[in-house]
C-alpha angles and dihedrals in degrees: 000000000000102000095327118188104243092191094249112111138161128204091210111015119188097232117130103172138022125193128191112186143165131198115212139182110289117275118222122266091256086069090078096075089040087062087060093051091048095054092048093048101039117001108042097083094059096026108036097159124078130190133175119229135176113274119271115237098213113215115238122214117233130183102207127085090290093068103200131341137199111254114240117199114206115207111192117205093017123116096208135009119269112263132245117236129218119208110190137190118239090255092046093229092113129052138177117201121198138177133153094280107017137055127185133181113204137192116196133183106235101163126052092237098045115120125212110251093220133240100293089062095042090047089050092049093050093047093053099045098039085048093052091050091052092046093050096048091049090050089055093055101264128124121266119271107278106202117212102170136015132194142184123197133188120192116196128186109209111203126201114267138144091316101051142013113184143005093285089071102070088122089064089056104046137022090221093084136048143189116294088226137245093278094067103107094203132072114251112237104177147337140222139170151179126210135174128196129192120244108211136188125235088272089057097250119135120242100165149354140243113219121196126186138177125201130174114233141149130254121246090278090065095230110064111089118227138169120231107215113191128187123187126180115192135170145131116279120239091237128023095231131092091270093057094046092052091047091054094045088052092052089047092051090049089050092052096046093049093042095048092050089050101048100041121082118259092234094053090047087053090057087058091051100249115193129173133213 
């Protein structure tokens, strides 16, 4: 699919962050100093800032009665879990995240006027930096990255406008909620939700899920109400190599774009300048 134009576009989309990520079979402990060598040799020029964060327990999609679970990595003999590293661009709008079993490539809107650079650019960035990680660990005598799970996340900040004014108006933003009805004796204050949808292949077998959540929040000024609409598509790649990862990421992005267009109201999409074709 390679960044296919799905015919659904917005002049001013509300997206503030995009994450493309992959989990892989855990690298040995000796990979930690190798990460430092990779940063110095290949990543420093684009990502000169480094921060240390707690490890990310990547969820794993399952299709039995359990649904999906959070992966727990047990480290016998270690007094604390191995960290997750952030490698940030000078502007802070691009970010690589790396730990022994997970890699992510982020774009973030850090300035009000910043524009999302679209999926083909995000896909190309992931392919480049994930590929450089794979090449570097192999050059140090370790096995190639063996991907087990991939995910794409779009985070949107929906601001008030002609269609809605406060947190009671979630039904004016998305078709997934409705009015509580006139029989409700109490005043509605705010709404939130979490939905998940199966992603299936042509044979009807599930290979991933699309998760959609809505949370009320406030903008940086502390007083302007916003809704945070997050969409994550996650599943296992058909093959553990880079081609398999990119294929799953493309399918995830496809599910997110089509899902977003389906669940958001027509009027709110008009505010963002939706145009098809």
